C-alpha positions in Angstrom: -14.5 20.4 -3.9 -12.3 17.2 -4.8 -13.2 14.8 -7.7 -14.2 12.2 -5.1 -16.8 14.6 -3.4 -18.3 15.7 -6.9 -19.0 12.0 -7.7 -20.6 11.4 -4.1 -23.0 14.0 -4.5 -26.6 13.0 -4.0 -28.9 12.5 -7.0 -31.9 10.6 -8.1 -32.7 8.9 -11.4 -35.5 9.9 -13.5 -37.8 7.1 -14.4 -40.7 7.0 -16.8 -42.9 4.2 -18.5 -39.7 2.9 -20.6 -37.5 2.6 -17.4 -40.5 0.9 -15.6 -40.8 -1.5 -18.3 -37.2 -2.4 -18.2 -37.4 -3.1 -14.4 -40.7 -5.4 -14.9 -38.8 -7.2 -17.7 -36.0 -8.0 -15.2 -38.2 -9.7 -12.7 -38.7 -12.8 -15.2 -34.8 -13.3 -15.8 -33.1 -16.3 -14.6 -29.8 -16.8 -13.1 -26.5 -16.2 -14.7 -23.1 -17.5 -14.6 -21.2 -16.6 -11.5 -18.1 -15.3 -13.5 -19.8 -13.1 -16.2 -17.3 -12.1 -19.0 -16.1 -8.5 -19.2 -17.8 -8.3 -22.5 -19.0 -11.0 -25.1 -21.0 -11.4 -28.3 -22.0 -14.9 -27.2 -23.4 -13.8 -23.7 -25.8 -10.9 -23.6 -26.1 -8.5 -20.7 -28.5 -9.6 -18.1 -32.1 -8.0 -17.9 -32.4 -8.6 -14.1 -32.3 -4.8 -13.3 -33.1 -4.2 -9.5 -35.4 -1.7 -8.4 -33.9 1.6 -7.8 -35.2 4.7 -5.9 -36.0 7.8 -8.4 -38.6 10.2 -9.4 -41.2 9.6 -12.0 -41.3 12.4 -14.6 -44.7 11.3 -15.8 -46.1 11.8 -12.4 -44.5 15.2 -11.8 -45.4 16.3 -15.1 -42.9 19.2 -14.9 -40.3 19.0 -17.7 -38.6 21.7 -19.5 -40.3 23.4 -22.5 -43.6 21.0 -22.2 -45.8 23.5 -20.2 -46.3 21.2 -17.3 -46.9 18.2 -19.3 -45.2 14.7 -19.6 -42.9 14.5 -22.7 -44.3 13.2 -25.7 -41.8 10.9 -27.1 -42.1 8.9 -30.5 -41.5 5.2 -29.5 -38.9 5.1 -32.5 -36.9 7.9 -30.5 -36.9 5.8 -27.4 -33.5 4.6 -26.4 -33.3 1.5 -24.2 -30.3 -0.1 -23.0 -30.3 -3.0 -25.6 -30.5 -0.5 -28.3 -27.8 1.7 -27.0 -25.5 -1.5 -26.6 -26.3 -2.8 -30.0 -25.3 0.4 -31.7 -22.0 0.8 -29.9 -21.3 -2.9 -30.5 -22.2 -2.7 -34.2 -20.2 0.8 -34.3 -23.5 2.4 -35.7 -23.2 6.1 -34.9 -26.4 6.9 -36.9 -28.6 4.9 -34.6 -27.3 7.1 -31.6 -28.1 10.6 -33.7 -31.1 11.5 -31.3 -29.7 9.9 -28.3 -28.4 13.3 -26.9 -32.0 14.9 -27.4 -33.7 11.9 -25.7 -31.5 12.1 -22.6 -32.4 15.7 -22.3 -36.1 15.4 -22.7 -36.2 12.5 -20.1 -33.6 14.0 -17.8 -32.0 10.7 -17.8 -28.2 9.8 -17.6 -26.3 6.9 -19.4 -25.1 5.9 -15.9 -28.8 5.1 -14.8 -29.3 1.7 -13.7 -31.8 0.9 -16.6 -28.8 1.5 -19.0 -26.2 -0.7 -17.2 -25.6 -4.5 -16.7 -26.9 -5.1 -13.4 -24.6 -8.1 -13.0 -21.2 -6.3 -13.8 -22.2 -2.5 -13.8 -21.1 -2.3 -17.3 -22.0 1.2 -19.2 -22.4 1.8 -22.9 -19.0 3.4 -22.8 -17.2 0.4 -21.3 -19.3 -1.7 -24.0 -18.0 0.6 -26.8 -14.2 0.3 -25.3 -14.7 -3.4 -25.8 -15.8 -3.2 -29.5 -13.2 -1.4 -31.2 -12.4 -1.8 -35.0 -8.8 -0.8 -36.0 -8.5 0.8 -32.8 -11.6 3.1 -32.8 -15.2 3.0 -32.3 -17.3 6.2 -33.9 -19.7 6.0 -31.2 -17.6 7.0 -28.5 -17.4 10.6 -29.2 -21.2 10.7 -29.4 -21.5 9.1 -25.9 -19.1 11.5 -24.4 -20.8 14.4 -26.2 -24.1 13.2 -24.9 -22.8 12.9 -21.5 -21.4 16.3 -21.4 -24.3 18.0 -22.7 -26.4 16.4 -20.0 -24.0 17.2 -17.2 -22.8 13.6 -16.2 -19.6 13.3 -18.3 -17.1 12.6 -15.6 -19.7 10.2 -14.2 -19.8 8.2 -17.3 -16.1 8.2 -17.9 -15.2 6.9 -14.6 -18.1 4.5 -14.2 -16.6 1.1 -13.1 -17.5 -2.5 -13.1 -19.5 -3.4 -9.7 -19.2 -7.0 -9.6 -16.6 -8.7 -7.3 -14.8 -10.4 -10.3 -13.9 -7.1 -12.3 -14.7 -4.4 -9.6 -13.1 -1.1 -10.1 -12.0 -1.5 -13.9 -13.0 1.9 -15.9 -12.7 2.6 -19.3 -9.4 4.1 -18.9 -8.1 0.7 -17.6 -9.5 -1.0 -20.8 -8.1 1.8 -23.0 -4.7 1.1 -21.6 -5.2 -2.7 -21.8 -6.1 -2.4 -25.5 -2.9 -0.3 -25.9 -4.7 2.2 -27.2 -2.8 5.6 -27.0 -5.5 7.9 -28.7 -8.2 6.7 -26.6 -6.2 7.2 -23.4 -5.6 10.9 -24.3 -9.4 11.3 -25.3 -10.5 9.7 -21.9 -7.9 11.9 -20.0 -9.1 15.1 -22.0 -12.7 14.3 -20.7 -11.8 13.9 -16.9 -10.7 10.3 -16.6 -9.6 9.5 -13.1 -6.1 8.4 -13.2 -6.0 6.8 -9.6 -9.0 4.7 -10.4 -8.2 1.2 -8.8 -9.3 -2.2 -10.3 -9.2 -4.3 -7.3 -11.7 -7.1 -8.5 -10.7 -10.9 -7.9 -9.7 -11.1 -11.6 -7.2 -8.4 -10.7 -5.7 -10.0 -7.5 -2.9 -12.7 -7.2 -4.4 -16.2 -6.9 -2.6 -19.5 -6.5 -5.3 -21.2 -8.9 -7.2 -19.9 -11.7 -6.8 -17.3 -14.2 -5.9 -13.8 -13.0 -3.7 -10.8 -13.6 -2.5 -8.6 -10.9 -1.1 -5.2 -12.3 -1.1 -2.9 -9.2 -4.7 -1.9 -9.8 -3.8 1.6 -10.9 -3.7 2.7 -14.6 -0.1 3.8 -14.3 0.8 0.3 -13.1 -1.1 -1.4 -15.9 0.6 0.8 -18.4 4.0 -0.1 -16.9 3.3 -3.9 -16.4 2.3 -4.1 -20.1 5.3 -2.3 -21.4 3.7 0.9 -22.6 6.2 3.6 -22.0 4.4 6.3 -24.1 1.1 5.9 -22.1 3.2 6.0 -18.7 4.7 9.3 -20.0 1.4 10.7 -21.1 -0.1 9.8 -17.5 2.7 11.3 -15.8 2.8 14.4 -18.0 -0.6 15.4 -19.5 -2.0 18.7 -19.0 -5.5 17.5 -17.5 -4.9 14.9 -14.5 -1.3 13.6 -13.7 -0.8 10.4 -12.0 1.1 10.1 -8.8 4.2 8.1 -9.2 4.2 7.2 -5.6 0.7 6.3 -5.4 -0.2 2.8 -3.8 -2.7 0.1 -4.4 -5.0 -1.5 -1.8 -1.8 -3.6 -0.7 0.3 -0.6 -0.5 2.4 -1.6 -3.6 3.7 1.2 -5.8 4.4 0.8 -9.7 7.9 -0.7 -8.8 6.2 -3.3 -6.6 3.8 -4.2 -9.3 6.7 -4.6 -11.8 8.4 -7.0 -9.5 5.3 -8.9 -9.0 4.8 -9.5 -12.7 8.3 -10.6 -13.3 8.7 -14.4 -14.1 12.6 -14.7 -14.7 12.2 -15.6 -18.4 14.4 -13.8 -20.8 11.7 -11.6 -22.6 10.0 -10.7 -19.6 13.0 -10.0 -17.8 14.3 -7.5 -20.6 10.8 -5.7 -20.5 10.4 -5.5 -16.8 14.1 -4.4 -16.0 13.9 -1.8 -18.7 10.7 -0.3 -17.5 11.9 -0.3 -13.8 14.9 1.9 -14.8 12.7 4.0 -16.7 10.2 4.4 -13.9 13.1 5.3 -11.6 14.5 7.9 -14.0 11.0 9.5 -14.2 10.9 9.7 -10.7 14.1 11.8 -10.5 12.6 14.2 -13.4 9.5 14.7 -11.5 11.1 14.9 -8.0 14.7 14.7 -7.3 14.1 14.2 -3.7 11.6 11.4 -4.3 12.9 8.1 -2.9 10.8 5.9 -4.8 12.6 2.7 -4.4 12.5 3.2 -0.5 8.8 3.0 -0.5 7.3 0.0 1.4 4.0 -2.1 1.1 1.8 -3.3 3.8 4.4 -6.2 4.3 6.9 -3.4 5.0 8.8 -4.6 2.0 10.5 -2.5 -0.5 10.6 -3.5 -4.2 13.9 -4.9 -3.8 13.0 -6.9 -0.8 9.9 -8.1 -2.3 11.9 -9.4 -5.2 14.0 -11.3 -2.7 11.1 -12.7 -0.9 9.3 -14.0 -3.9 12.4 -15.5 -5.7 12.3 -13.0 -8.7 16.2 -13.8 -9.1 16.6 -12.1 -12.6 15.0 -8.8 -11.3 16.8 -9.1 -8.1 20.1 -9.4 -9.6 19.5 -6.5 -11.9 18.6 -4.3 -9.0 21.5 -5.0 -6.7 23.9 -4.9 -9.8 22.2 -1.7 -11.5 24.9 0.6 -12.9 23.8 3.8 -14.7 26.2 5.8 -16.5 24.2 8.8 -17.3 25.7 11.8 -15.1 22.3 13.0 -14.2 21.0 9.4 -13.1 24.0 8.0 -11.8 23.2 8.3 -8.2 20.4 5.8 -9.0 23.2 3.1 -9.4 23.9 0.3 -6.9 27.0 -1.0 -8.4 30.1 1.2 -9.3 33.1 0.1 -11.3 36.1 0.9 -9.3 38.8 -0.1 -11.9 39.2 -2.8 -14.8 42.1 -4.5 -16.1 41.1 -6.8 -19.0 38.2 -9.0 -17.9 39.3 -8.4 -14.1 36.8 -5.9 -12.7 36.6 -4.6 -9.1 33.0 -3.5 -8.5 31.8 -1.4 -5.4 28.3 -2.8 -4.5 26.0 -0.4 -2.4 24.8 -2.8 0.4 22.5 -0.6 2.2 19.3 -2.6 2.7 21.3 -5.7 1.7 23.6 -6.3 4.8 22.2 -7.6 8.0 23.5 -4.4 9.8 20.0 -2.7 8.7 16.9 -4.5 10.0 14.8 -6.6 7.6 17.8 -6.7 5.0 17.7 -8.6 1.8 19.8 -11.2 3.2 17.6 -12.0 6.1 14.7 -11.9 3.7 16.2 -14.5 1.4 17.3 -16.6 4.3 14.6 -16.4 6.7 11.4 -14.9 5.2 11.4 -16.2 1.8 9.6 -19.4 0.7 10.7 -19.3 -3.1 12.0 -22.4 -4.5 15.0 -20.8 -5.7 16.4 -19.2 -2.4 19.7 -21.2 -2.8 20.2 -19.6 -6.2 19.6 -16.1 -4.8 22.1 -16.6 -2.1 25.1 -16.9 -4.4 24.5 -13.8 -6.2 27.0 -11.1 -6.0 27.6 -9.1 -3.7 25.7 -11.6 -1.3 28.1 -14.6 -2.1 31.3 -12.7 -1.2 29.7 -10.7 1.6 28.7 -14.0 3.4 31.9 -15.6 2.9 33.7 -12.7 4.5 31.4 -12.6 7.5 32.1 -16.5 7.7 36.1 -15.5 7.5 36.2 -12.8 10.0 33.9 -14.1 12.8 31.3 -16.6 12.0 33.7 -19.4 11.3 35.6 -18.9 14.5 32.6 -19.1 16.6 31.3 -22.0 14.6 34.4 -24.0 15.1 34.4 -23.0 18.9 30.7 -24.5 19.3 31.6 -27.5 17.2 34.6 -28.3 19.7 32.3 -27.6 22.7 29.6 -29.8 21.2 31.9 -32.6 20.7 33.1 -32.3 24.5 29.4 -32.1 25.5 28.6 -35.2 23.4 31.5 -37.0 25.0 30.5 -36.2 28.5 26.9 -37.2 27.6 28.1 -40.7 26.2 30.3 -41.5 29.3 27.8 -40.5 31.8 25.0 -42.4 30.2 27.3 -45.4 29.7 28.3 -45.4 33.5 24.8 -45.0 34.8 23.8 -47.2 37.8 22.5 -50.5 36.7 21.0 -51.6 40.2 18.6 -49.8 42.4 15.8 -47.2 41.9 16.5 -43.7 40.7 17.0 -41.3 41.8 20.2 -42.9 42.9 21.8 -41.6 46.2 25.5 -40.1 46.1 27.9 -42.5 47.4 30.7 -39.9 47.7 33.3 -41.9 45.4 35.4 -40.2 42.9 33.7 -42.2 40.2 30.2 -41.4 41.6 30.9 -37.6 41.9 32.2 -37.5 38.6 29.0 -39.1 37.2 26.9 -36.8 39.1 29.0 -33.9 37.6 28.4 -35.2 34.3 24.8 -35.4 34.8 24.6 -31.8 35.8 26.6 -30.7 32.8 24.3 -32.6 30.3 21.4 -31.3 31.9 22.7 -27.6 31.9 23.4 -28.3 28.2 19.9 -29.5 27.5 18.4 -26.4 29.1 20.8 -24.0 27.0 19.9 -26.0 23.8 16.4 -25.9 24.5 16.3 -22.3 25.3 18.4 -21.4 22.1 15.9 -23.4 20.0 12.9 -21.8 21.5 14.5 -18.5 20.6 15.0 -19.8 17.0 11.4 -20.6 16.5 10.0 -17.4 18.2 12.2 -15.1 16.1 12.2 -16.8 12.9 8.6 -18.4 12.7 9.9 -20.8 10.0 7.5 -22.2 7.5 7.6 -26.0 6.9 9.3 -25.5 3.6 12.3 -23.7 5.4 12.3 -26.3 8.1 12.6 -29.1 5.4 15.5 -27.3 3.6 17.6 -25.6 6.2 15.9 -26.1 9.4 15.6 -29.7 10.2 18.6 -29.8 12.4 17.0 -27.3 14.5 14.0 -29.5 15.1 16.2 -32.3 15.9 18.2 -30.1 18.2 14.8 -29.2 20.0 13.7 -32.9 20.2 17.3 -33.8 21.7 16.9 -31.3 24.4 13.2 -32.0 25.1 13.7 -35.7 25.5 16.8 -35.0 27.8 14.8 -32.7 30.0 11.9 -35.3 30.1 14.3 -37.9 31.0 15.6 -35.8 34.0 12.0 -35.2 35.0 11.3 -39.1 35.0 14.6 -39.7 36.7 13.7 -37.3 39.6 10.1 -39.1 39.6 11.7 -42.4 40.3 10.9 -44.1 36.9 13.2 -46.3 35.0 11.6 -45.1 31.9 14.0 -42.1 31.9 16.7 -44.4 30.5 14.8 -45.1 27.1 14.3 -41.1 26.7 18.1 -40.4 27.6 19.2 -43.1 25.2 16.7 -41.8 22.5 18.4 -38.4 23.2 21.8 -39.4 23.0 21.3 -41.0 19.6 19.6 -37.8 18.1 22.6 -35.9 19.7 25.0 -37.7 17.7 23.1 -37.2 14.5 23.0 -33.6 15.3 26.6 -33.7 14.8 26.0 -33.6 11.1 24.9 -29.9 11.5 28.6 -29.0 11.8 29.3 -30.6 8.7 28.3 -27.1 7.2 31.8 -25.9 8.2 33.3 -27.6 5.2 32.0 -27.9 1.6 32.7 -31.6 0.9 31.0 -32.8 4.1 28.3 -30.2 3.9 27.2 -31.0 0.3 27.1 -34.7 1.4 24.8 -33.9 4.0 22.5 -31.9 1.7 22.4 -35.0 -0.3 21.4 -37.3 2.5 18.8 -34.8 3.8 17.2 -34.6 0.1 17.0 -38.2 -0.3 15.5 -38.8 3.1 12.8 -36.0 2.5 12.2 -36.9 -1.2 12.3 -40.5 -1.4 12.6 -42.2 1.8 9.5 -40.5 3.3 7.4 -41.4 0.4 8.8 -45.1 0.5 7.9 -45.5 3.9 4.4 -44.2 3.3 3.8 -46.7 0.8 5.8 -49.5 2.7 3.6 -49.1 5.8 0.4 -49.7 3.9 1.7 -52.8 2.3 3.0 -54.0 5.8 -0.1 -53.2 7.8 -2.3 -54.7 5.0 -0.5 -58.0 4.6 0.1 -58.5 8.5 -3.6 -58.1 8.9 -4.4 -60.6 6.2 -1.9 -63.2 7.7 -3.2 -62.7 11.1 -6.8 -63.4 10.1 -5.7 -66.2 8.1 -3.8 -67.9 11.0 -6.9 -67.7 12.9 -8.4 -70.4 10.7 -5.5 -72.9 11.7 -7.1 -76.3 13.2 -5.9 -76.5 16.8 -6.5 -80.2 17.4 -3.9 -81.6 15.0 -1.2 -79.4 16.1 1.7 -80.4 18.2 2.7 -78.6 21.1 6.1 -77.4 19.3 4.0 -76.6 16.3 1.7 -74.3 18.4 4.5 -72.6 20.0 6.3 -72.0 16.8 3.0 -70.5 15.3 2.5 -68.3 18.4 6.1 -67.1 17.9 5.8 -66.4 14.2 2.3 -65.1 13.0 0.1 -65.2 16.1 -0.4 -61.4 16.4 -0.5 -58.2 14.2 2.7 -56.9 15.9 4.7 -60.1 15.6 3.5 -60.6 12.2 4.7 -57.1 11.2 8.2 -57.8 12.5 8.3 -61.1 10.5 7.1 -59.4 7.4 9.8 -56.6 7.9 12.7 -59.5 7.9 11.2 -60.4 4.4 11.9 -56.9 3.3 15.5 -56.7 4.3 16.0 -60.3 3.2 16.2 -62.2 6.5 12.5 -63.8 6.4 11.9 -67.4 7.0 9.3 -69.2 4.7 8.9 -72.0 7.3 5.3 -72.0 8.9 2.8 -74.4 10.5 2.0 -77.0 8.1 -1.4 -77.7 9.5 -2.9 -74.4 8.2 -6.1 -74.9 6.3 -5.1 -72.4 3.6 -1.4 -73.0 3.4 -1.1 -72.5 -0.1 -3.0 -69.3 -0.2 -0.8 -68.3 2.9 2.3 -69.0 0.8 0.9 -67.0 -2.0 0.5 -64.0 0.2 4.1 -64.4 1.4 5.6 -64.5 -2.1 3.4 -61.4 -3.2 4.5 -59.6 -0.2 8.1 -60.3 -1.0 7.7 -59.4 -4.7 5.8 -56.1 -3.8 8.2 -55.0 -1.2 11.6 -56.6 -1.5 11.7 -56.7 -5.4 9.5 -53.7 -6.3 9.6 -51.3 -3.6 13.1 -51.5 -2.5 14.6 -51.3 -6.2 12.2 -48.4 -6.8 13.6 -46.5 -3.8 17.3 -47.3 -4.9 16.4 -45.9 -8.3 14.7 -42.9 -7.0 17.5 -42.0 -4.7 19.9 -42.3 -7.6 18.0 -40.0 -9.6 17.7 -37.6 -6.7 21.3 -37.6 -6.2 21.9 -36.7 -9.8 19.4 -33.9 -9.7 20.7 -32.5 -6.3 24.4 -32.9 -7.2 24.2 -29.6 -9.6 22.6 -27.8 -6.7 24.0 -29.2 -3.5 26.8 -26.4 -3.3 24.3 -23.5 -3.3 22.0 -25.3 -1.0 25.1 -25.8 1.2 25.9 -22.2 1.0 22.1 -21.4 2.0 22.4 -23.5 5.0 25.7 -22.0 6.0 24.1 -18.6 5.4 21.5 -19.3 7.9 24.2 -20.4 10.5 26.2 -17.1 9.9 23.1 -15.0 10.3 21.9 -16.9 13.4 25.6 -16.2 14.9 25.3 -12.7 14.1 22.1 -12.4 15.7 23.2 -13.2 18.9 26.1 -10.8 18.9 25.9 -7.5 20.8 24.9 -4.6 18.7 28.2 -2.7 19.4 30.0 -5.9 18.2 27.9 -6.1 15.1 28.9 -2.6 14.3 32.5 -3.1 14.9 32.3 -6.2 12.5 30.1 -4.3 9.8 31.8 -5.2 6.5 32.3 -2.8 3.7 33.4 0.8 3.6 31.8 4.2 3.6 33.0 5.6 0.3 32.4 8.6 -2.1 31.2 7.3 -5.4 29.9 10.6 -7.1 27.5 13.3 -6.6 23.8 13.4 -5.5 21.1 15.2 -7.6 21.8 18.4 -5.6 25.6 18.2 -6.0 26.7 17.0 -2.7 29.0 14.1 -2.3 27.4 10.7 -2.7 28.6 8.5 0.2 27.5 4.8 0.1 28.3 1.9 2.5 29.9 -0.2 -0.3 31.3 -3.8 -0.5 34.1 -4.4 -2.7 34.3 -7.6 -5.0 36.8 -8.5 -7.5 35.4 -10.7 -10.3 35.7 -11.7 -13.9 33.4 -9.9 -16.3 33.9 -11.3 -19.8 30.6 -10.0 -21.0 32.0 -6.4 -20.4 35.4 -7.0 -21.5 36.6 -4.6 -24.3 33.7 -1.9 -23.5 34.6 1.5 -22.5 33.4 1.6 -19.0 33.3 4.5 -16.5 35.8 3.5 -13.6 36.3 5.3 -10.3 40.1 4.7 -10.2 42.6 4.8 -13.1 44.9 2.2 -11.7 43.8 -1.6 -10.8 44.5 -3.1 -7.5 43.4 -3.1 -3.9 46.2 -1.1 -2.1 44.7 -1.3 1.3 44.5 -5.0 1.0 48.1 -5.3 -0.3 49.3 -3.4 2.8 47.3 -5.7 5.3 49.0 -8.8 3.5 52.5 -7.7 4.9 51.2 -7.9 8.6 52.2 -11.0 10.4 50.0 -14.0 10.7 48.3 -14.5 14.1 49.6 -17.5 16.3 48.1 -20.0 18.5 44.3 -20.8 18.5 43.8 -17.9 16.1 46.5 -19.2 13.9 44.8 -22.7 13.9 41.4 -21.3 13.1 42.7 -19.2 10.3 44.3 -22.1 8.9 41.0 -24.1 9.0 39.4 -21.3 7.4 41.8 -21.1 4.7 41.5 -24.8 3.8 37.6 -24.4 3.9 37.9 -21.4 1.6 40.1 -23.2 -0.8 37.9 -26.3 -0.5 34.9 -24.2 -1.6 36.6 -23.0 -4.7 37.4 -26.6 -5.8 34.1 -28.3 -7.1 33.3 -31.8 -6.1 33.6 -34.6 -8.9 30.0 -35.5 -8.3 29.0 -32.0 -9.0 28.1 -30.8 -12.5 31.0 -29.2 -14.4 29.0 -26.3 -15.4 29.4 -23.4 -13.0 26.5 -22.6 -10.8 25.0 -19.2 -10.6 27.2 -18.2 -7.9 30.2 -19.0 -10.0 29.0 -17.2 -13.1 30.5 -13.8 -13.3 
């Protein structure tokens, strides 16, 4: 029978006059705090004990050794919950000397309802665990011995909090949290459950409020709190061993839990990365075939993909650059040094689960699924940076420039067709048969087919990616503009066929957005791409906030002026004055336009002199000018300048993130066999597996400067430096014609990328640091 089945056996509590008194006492208790503390000397346990079904030993009058009579217990030998809790809190073992005898005589258990806190389910053992002096409490062995003697040791040791806030926490969790190795050993010797899950609200991730998620399991708690000795003991003790691949309620293993507690600070990163590697080594020791790092959670994310999605950049960097030199653990490496020459180092990166050739890769997770604020910093990590650049050079750049040329041609046809539209008559216009008219109709067909194509492409984009608002704001706003452009164009065509002249307005609006969408193709070059990023950031960060405040001012002052104009005496006004008044501040719409002129410095202070409150009218106009033209506009300029200064140091990596999205979108539309042919990297042997077989990995080579490892003795796969295959290929003839032109454009773009802009910070970005 399993441990869970043993704990689920049916049993009844023994009640007597003392327990009945405890239940009656609880009926008078009032309400307590919604979030009771785990344990506090300031707040006592609740006395509101709920009624519990049991048997009354006074009624049965059949107890051991009493001749069918109820036990006669001296009042001073009666143990209530308050007495036991006070004894363990004060570490008074002498007061618990008669506890074992009392429990035996009354047939009671320390896990009975009368001995627990009804609000939290806290037992006397848990109470004792919270009240340690110098790491120990002398009452703990007494409690364990009494429970063992009366046959409920395992039940007491594994009793957990029952409230929603701390639900599932056991004495073992507390011992680990207290960093108390002797108590952990003692509890394991006394049948502690190594797979108990603390899944209360306090142990879940929350956006607001205090909480600590550690993976629910004792092993994960020990790992997340940097207690390698306890981790080893949980895995290797002779009583109950923890399962290294065990998952919590979210499907997270101990490695997932380590990813979730990482916070990218220097101290935290050092602790988490060291524990992460130790856990991986433990998995090899316990089961060489175990692939702990390939375990997925409920979101189908491995620890590496989870780090990518959450933006844990330092841990992600460590995982994809992990290089272990110990021979027995070398197969756990994801990076292999091929050769070194001074600070120059050629590294082979294992890109399994990283490259987009595999579904739900790290690249796709960063670009499409992550909502982390530092996505642009992750995309420039090696080998991601060079991998994307090679994809761009080999195929994505060629396709991108071809689409650019086709889009220029499309917008030229769109512009010419719209410009030469018929100005007379009612749509739809009949075909006259002239060359000019036939050309116009052909142009209309072309732009409508183009609109349908763009519309379908954007629908597929939104359906497959399902981007969040944050992703749309950072690298998807052009997709929204393309969708709007196509939608307006299609609506214009429908109105044209319906005979409405409104089609002209929608067509022109689509034309404007279409030329604005030309900025999308600035991603092909660094200088124009970074400039586009700065424009985007200033619009989203500053312009939107300015417009929100400005519209409030504009509407408020316009409403006030229109109301004031209504008080003008009509009898003394000349006809010209009435006309002037009507043309200037006679309505809310016209007044708003007049006030907007003041904002851009084109307003006119002349107005009808017959206004009853003309001085107050002048005061409102001057106040509006001060608040909008002087204050808001200058504040906007200052904010935009600050935004440019802030964004300039990140513009390059943001541009690379936007270009990465373009590369992956292009790659997604390629057939599977083409993607297989264009797969980057090589299948290379990098060592031996745990069973002595050749360890072949799909690797991507990156040549980089590593001054941090310069001068150190490193294990290298090759003795001589240099990429001989690349040197041989360099002697091949360069392509001619269209391919030659595209190659030159890509080469200029690559060189352009390597030269930082003057506006960009002179300090190297994350992607440039090696």
